[in-house]
N, C-alpha and C positions, 0 to 999 in steps of 0.2 A: 658765634651759631645764631641765627636769625628764629626768632619763635615762630611755631608755628600756629597759622591763624586757623581756630576750628569755624566752618560754617556752619551758621545755624540749622537744621533738618526740617525740611518742610512738614506740615502738619501729620498726624497718622490718618487720617482719615478727614474729609470736608462733607457736610451735611446741609445741603442746600434747600432753601425755602424755595416758593415757585412765584407763585404769584404777585408781581411786585418786584421781585429778586432775579428770578430767572428772566421770566416772561412779564411785559407789561399790561397784564389782563384785567389789572383795576378798570378802565374806561370800559370794557365790554360789559363788565360785571353793572358798573354803574348805570349804563346805557339800559340795559334788560329791566334792573329795578325800576327804572321810571317806566320804560314801556308796561311793564307788570302791572304800576300804581293805573296807567292810563289805560290799560284794559279793564281793571275793574273798578274804576273810580275811587282809587285809593290818592292817598296824599305822602308827598314824598319829597327829602330835599337832600342836597349835596352833604350837609351835617350829618344826618342820617346814614349817609352811605358810607362815611367817612369813618364812623363807629363800628363799621362792620369787618374792616380790613384786617385781615389775620385771622377772623372767626373762625370757629367750626361751623358747617353749611347748616345743619338744623339747629346751632343757636340761632344763625343769621336768619332764617327761616322763620323761627318763632318771635325773633325782634320785628323783623316786616311785618309779621301778622299784627302783630301788636302796634306799630307804631305809623306802618301804613293804613289800618283799619280796613282788610279786604278779610273776605268771607272763605278763607284758605286756609288749611290746613299747611303746619311747618314742612311736612314731606311735599305737599303738591306746589308747595311754592318753590322749594328746593328743586325738584323735578322742573318746572319752567323755566327757573333759570337757568339750569344747565342747557336745555334745550337750545334757549338764547345763544348762550356763550359758548357752545360746542360748535353752533355752526358758524360763528365768528372765527373762532380758533380754526378751524377746518379751511377757512377762506385765504387766513393769515397770521400767523404767528408773531406777534409782538414782540422781538426779541428784547432783552433790556442790553444797554451797550457791553459790551466785553465779557458778557456772560458766556457766548458760547467758547470764546478763545480762551476764557480760563478753564473751563472744563476741558478744553483739549489738552492745553499743557497741563492739567491734572494727571489726565491719562499718560502723557509721553513723563511724567515723573512716577507714575505707578503708583498714584496717590486715590485709592477707593473712594468714592462719591456716593450720596446715597440721596435722593430727594423726598422729603420730608413735607406734607404741604396738607392743606386741610381740605382742598377740591377732593372731589372722586373719583374713581378711577375711569370712567367713561369722559371725563373733559382731561386728564392728563393723557391718554394714549395719543390723542393725535399729536399732542407737542411731542412724546417722546419719539412718534414715528418720525419725527425731521433730525433726530440725533442717532449716532451710532449706537447698535444695540448693545453693547459694552458700556457706555457711559455711565449708569449707575448700577450698581451692584446692589442696592435694595431700593425699593419706592413703598414707601409710608403714606397712604391717602388717609383721608379724612373717614373712609367708610372701612377702616382697617382697624380704628382704636376705638376704645370706650371712649375716653376722656379727651378731648382734643386741645388745642393750644388756647390757652396759657399753661395747661396742664403737662407737665416734663413727659408723658407717655407715649408722643409721637419721636422725640430725641432719643428716648430710651429704648423704644423698639427699633431706631433704625440703627443705634448704633449696637445693639445685640444682635442685629440681623448682620451685621459687618465682621462681628467677633472683634470689637474693639471696646475697651474702656470710654464714657463719654468724655471724661476729663480730658483725655486726649485727643478728643475732635474738636473742630472748629466749625461751629454753625455760620452760617451766610443768611442774612435776614433784612427785610426792610420795614418791619413794623414794631412797636413797643410788643405788642401780644405776641409776637415771635418769639422776641429777645428774650421775654421773661419765660419762654416755654425751655427755649434751651440752655439760659442758665441755670434754671432749675434742675434740669436735666445732668448738669454739671460742665458744659460745653463752655469755650470762649467763645463769644460772638462776634462777629465782623459786620457791623451795621452801616448798611448802606440805605439811608432814610431817600422815601420816593416819595408817595403821597401824604404820608400821615408823618410826625416828628415821633422820635425814637429817645426817650429819656437817658441819661446818663447813669452808668451803675457798675457794680463790679463785674468782670471780665466781659467789659462791653469796650469794643475796638471801633472807631468809627472811619470809614472811608466814603469822599465824596461819588466814587463811581467803582466799577470795576474793571472800567476801559483802562488798556493798558498796564494792569495789575501785574497779571503771570504769576507762578510760582515763586519766582525770586523776591517778587514786590510783597505779595502775600505774606512769605515766611518773614522778610524785613518788616514788615508791618506788626505782625506778632510777636517779633521779637523785638522789637523797641517796646512794644506793650509792657512785657514780661520785663523787660531791663526796670523800666518805670516801677511796678510792681514790688520789684525787689528794693529800690530805693526806700530809706527809712525816712517814715511821715514826719514833718517838723510842724509840732504847733505853736 
């Protein structure tokens, strides 16, 4: 008798980061930061810009106020950044390669998805408007949580709203800050580095791109990672 081969099951749910993962809006943010520095006579650098990737917006506003050296409150800084970036997104959404295709394939396989971003709702809205209405069963934005990434609250909230255990969820992230948040919540993280490096670590699976991945490829990637984790470690 031929043994039955059991195919690995897709993840229970997939929790998506947005900036740098679903869309490549980091250049929009960086351009707007430099414009802000020029407008108010501050100083800024690419290094400072990279330090903000994945952070909560008000935390970024405080960092900008301190390091850019401008006489604006964190809230005022965030409001002006959002004004600039929202205008850019409304003109063109810079999708990451393979992201929309993977989202569509997850819908085909009835895998629920959530969006977990530290951006605020008014920035998220024009991006969601370009996707089918039922793409995300939960949308957790930075203005819906008390503690932003790298704290686990955003991912815990998304899993709770989907009604699933975060341990059964897969997060997709492009930054170390986001990966730390997802791992702390109990998720396995598919890390797709973009503008900043992501450190190796527990429950982190690396992929060079989402392009051509699809649900079968995502499932195989996770299954290979789980198999490696089950192997005894030789010292």
